[in-house]
N, C-alpha and C positions, 0 to 999 in steps of 0.2 A: 594346857588350857585353852587353844583354838578349838581342841575336841570336844571339851567340855561344853564351850560356848555354842559349839555346831550343834550339838545332843539337846542343848537347853532351848535352842533356837525352833529345832524340830518337834522336840516337846510340847512348846508353846503353841506353835504353828497349827499341829494336830489337833490339840485339844481346844483352841480357840475354833476352828473350823468344824469340829464336833458339835462344840455351843451353838454356833451359828445355824448349823442345820436342825439342831433339833429346837431352837426359838423359832425357826422360820415355819417349821412344819404346822407350828399352832397357827401364825400369822397366815398361811396358806390356804389353812381351813377358815379362817375367821374371816379374811376380807373379801373372799365369793361368797361365801354358804351363811355367814352369819345374818345377813338381812335375810336370807330365804328363812331361816329358822323363825325369825323375828315376825315375818308373814305368817309363817306356819302355826305360831302361836297365836294369830289374831291381831295384830296390830297393823292400825292403816298406814298410809305411805307417809304420813307428817307423824306419827307415832315411832316409825322405823326411823327415819333423819332425826328424830329427838331424841333417842337413845342411842344413835351412834354420834351423836353431836355431844351430848351429855358425856359420853366417855372419852371425847377427846378433852373437853373442858375441864376433864378433873385433872388432867396433866399441869392445870395451873397452879394446883395444890400441892399434888403428890410430887411432881418432878423435882421444882427448887428446895422442897422440904427435904426428901430422899438422897437428893445427889449432893447438896450441902453436906447433910451427916455423913455421907461415906466421905467425902473430901476431908471433913475434919477427922474421921476416924482412919483414912489412909490406905484402907484395904478395899478396893474396889470390889474385888472376887468376894469378898466376906458378903457385900450387900447383895451382890447378883444372888448368891445363893438364898438368901433370905426372903428376895423378893419373887424367886422361881417358886419356894416352898409357899409361900404365903399366895400365891397365884392359884396354886393348884386346889388348894382347899376353896378357896372364893369363886373359881367357878363350877365345882360343885354346887354351891349354894344358887347361882345363874341357872344351873338344870332344874335344879328343885322349884324354881320360880314361875308364877303364872299371873295374867294379868299386868297390864300396862305398868302400874304404879310398882309392882313386887320386882318386877323385870328390870326396871328402871334403877330403883334403888341396887338391886344385887349385881348389877352390869358396872355402877357407879363404885361400889366397893372394890369390885375386882381388877377394874382398870386403875387403881389407885395404889394396886401395887404392881400390874402387869407395865402401867405405861412407863414407869422410870428405867425398865430393863433395858431399853434399847440406848437410851443415852447414858446410861452406866456400863453396859458391854462395848459401846464405841471408844468411851474414855479410856477404859479399861485396855480396849484391844488397837487403838491407836498407840497408848505409851508403850504397849509391849514393842509394837511391830517397829517403833521408831528408835529403841532400845536396842533391836537383836537386828534392824536393815532389813528388815522383812517387806514383802509387797502386799499390803492390805487387799487390794482388789482380788489376788488370788485366794485369799482366807475368807475375805466376805463373800466371795461367789458361792459356795457351797451353801450358805444360807438361801439364795437365791435356786439355787440346785433343789433344794428340798422344799422351799415354797413351790415351786412347779410342781415337783412330783405330788405335793399334796393338793395341787388343783386338781391333777388329772385323778388321783387315790380317789379324793371327793366325789368328784363327778360321776365317778364309776361306780362307788359305794352307794351312792343316792340314787343309782338305777335299781337298787334291791332294798333300800332302807327308806323308810319315812322320814321327811325333812323334818321331823321333830328329834332324831338320831344326832343331828348336826353337833348339838353341845356336847353330848356324849363323847363324840370323834375328838372333839377339842379338848376335853378334861383327860381322856386317854395320852394325848400329845403332850401333855406338862408332865406325865412321867419320865421319860427318858429328859426331857428339859431340865428335871433336877437333878438327874444325875449326871449331868453334863456338866451342870454348875459347879457340881461338887467337885469335879474333875479338872476345872480348871487350874492353871498353874499360879500358885499363890502370888499378888503382888505385894509389895512393900512401900512405904512412903519414901519418896523421893525428896532427897533435900530441897527445902524452897529457895527459888529463884525468881526473879522477878518483882515487880512490885506489886503488895498487895491490895486486894479490891480489884473492880473493874477496870485495869490500866490498859487491856487488849481493846477495850471498847473506843471508836471513834467514828468519824462518819462513813466512812467507807465499810468498816465490819458490819454498821447496822445496816447499809443500804445493801450490802452483798446478802446478807441473812433475811431482811425482809423480801428480797427478791427470789432466793431459795424457798422460802416458806410460799410465798405465792406461786411458784411453779409447782412445788409438790402439792399445794393445795388444791392446785388445777383438775386434781384427779378426785375429788369430789363426786363427782356425778358417775364416774366410772366405778369408785370402790363400793358405792352407795348401791347402786340402782342398776347397775350394768347386766348383772346376774340375772336381777327380776327383769329386767325388761326383756332379755335376750331368750327369756323363758315364757315369759306371761304375754309378751306383744309381739315377739317374732317367731314364737313356736318352738326355740330348739331346746335339744335334750338336755339334761343334768351333765352326760359327758361333755355333748358339745361346747356347752359354756364352760366344763374345766377345759377343753383342749384350747379353747381362745384366752384363758388365761394363762396357759401354758406357752403359748407361742409368743406373750408379751415377754413372760418372764424368762424364756428362753433367748430372746434379745438380749434382755439385761445381763445373762449368763455370759453372753459372749463379751459385752460391753467389759466386763469386770476383769475377764480373764484377759485380754487383750491390752485393755487400757495404759499399764504400765510398761510394756512395751512399745507401742507405736503412738505413744503421745507425750514421751518423755519431753518435758522444757515447757510444756503448755501452762500459760497461767490459767486458775481455776472458774477464773470469769469466762473463758473461752468453752469450758464445759456447760456452764448455763446458759450462754447464748445458744450454742447447737441444740441443748435438750430444749429451749424456751421454743424456738422454730419447729423443731420435732412435736411437740405437742401441740402446737396452733394448727399444725398441719392434721394430726392426729384427730382432734377434739372437732375440728370444722367438718370434716367427713363422716365421722361418727353422727353428727347432729343430723345428717338426711337419710339415717338407717341404710347404708349401702348393704348391697347382698353380700351374703356370706362371702362369695369368691372375693370379694374386696375387702372387707371386715377382718378376715383371717389373717391376711400379710398387712394388714395396716397397724395390727396389734404390733409390729417389729419397731414401729417407732417408740413403744416404751423403753426400749433400748436408751434412747437419746433421751426422752422425756423424763424417764427415774433414773437411770441407770449411771448417765453423765451428770445429771444434776446432783446426784448422791455424792459420787466420787469428789466434784469439784467443792462441794460442802465441806467433805470430810478434810480433802486437801486444807483448803483454807484454814478449818478449825486448828488442824493439827501444826500448822504454821504458827497461828496467833496465841493458844490457849498456854500459858505457862504450866508448869508440872503442878505445882500446889491449887489449880482451879480446872483441871480438867473435866470431873464430874461437873461439877457446879457451872461451868461454862457450857459444857456439852448440853446442861438442864436447862440452861437460860434459852438456848436456841431451840431446844424442845418445844420448850414453852411457848415459843413464837409462832413456832410451826404446827403445836397443837392447838393455839386460840385461832389462828389463820384456817387451819382444816376445820376447826369447829364451826365456825362462822360459814367457811365455803360450804360443808354440810348441812348446815340450816338452809341456805340459798338453794341448795341442790334440791333438796325436799320440796321448797316452794315453787321452784322453776319445772321440777320432774312432773309434780302433780299438774301444772299448767299446761306444760308444753312439750311433755314428755320428750323424746331423744334432743329437741330443739334447747335442753338445758346446755347440753356440750357447748354451746355457742358463747354461755356465760363464762363457760372455763376457759375458752379459747381469748377471751378478752382478758381473764385474770393473766395468762401468758404474757400476752401484750403487755400487761404492766408491769411483771417481772423480766422482761426483754430490756423495756425501757430504763428500771431500776439500774438492772445490770450496767447498762451502757453507760450512764450517769456516776457509777461507781469505778468502771474501768478507765473513766477519763479523769479520776482523781490522781494525786502524786502516791505512787507505791511505795509504804515505809520498808525499809531494810530489814530484813529478820532472816535468822537462820532456818532455811527449811526442814522439816522433820519428817514429811509425808514422802515416802521412796517415790513414788513414780513422779514426783513434781520438781525434783531437784532445781530447775532454773527457773527462775520467775516467780517463785511460789506466793508472792505477796497479791497478786490478785490479778 
């Protein structure tokens, strides 16, 4: 029986790692290069930010609907397969669209089915990790490895291909994603425990989630305009842009790989505090357009600003969400983050059009707000719960 359990754990970890890798290849092409594709299709800065913000806002409808249905069905892996198949078809429609209105509509349809994949896969992954006592960070890291590889490969390919090829590169990435989703170890409904309804919501939970949303949303200028700015205003090649993204994700990979070993016993809010300080420093320097010799190593701070914030958020959710509400709870948090990111993306477009790189100062202010909320939440009493997120067995309440 122990051997069977070990084999099941290895199979689950391997297939989940492959799935995360396939999922993040698409993200690794989309985040740095999709804005470039939009510009190549003739959209203005304002239209680019509107398309990207609208893609984030569609989460407000898609995520609660699909995650709630997945929770009721009790088989998250099946919902992931359906979303992967629908995304593959929908993004072909994006590639065929032209003109602002048609591109906007096509992107909205595509992200209606793509947006829920992250909360669904995290809910599925965290449940399986907790059940098998695995290290989430060492599985999730393969998504970051794939993201970095896609950044570099995308940059190199774009030295040979026209920017209008970006969307077809993205479409090709969805084939392996569909296969990897089909290969996930099928999950089964767990016996319901804990109160029905949002009993895990309280003032502390809300403050931590708003803080995490603010910290992640501070990446709006970076995600939307960094590639455009580096190429059009600083004159960097597509390969250099890809390498800059790769440095950032490389730092994220290190954080995911070592966090379970060196941060055991940390409270999740400690991750958020360090992440907030990292991002404040990063955005403040990027706002003044530093030379490449400073800009490149500065991207290492992404490991704290994104990596630690993500791990802290996942640790907090794993500790709080009851089994019967894992997908819908992840979906609720994803809604908050999507809404905050959408608003931040619109602000990014407004500020970038007027002050260029100076828009990063607004992102630093957003991080200050996230840091303040984290400190307030940290000062509140910690409810007693049984932690389930492997790297945080001590003090996981916050």
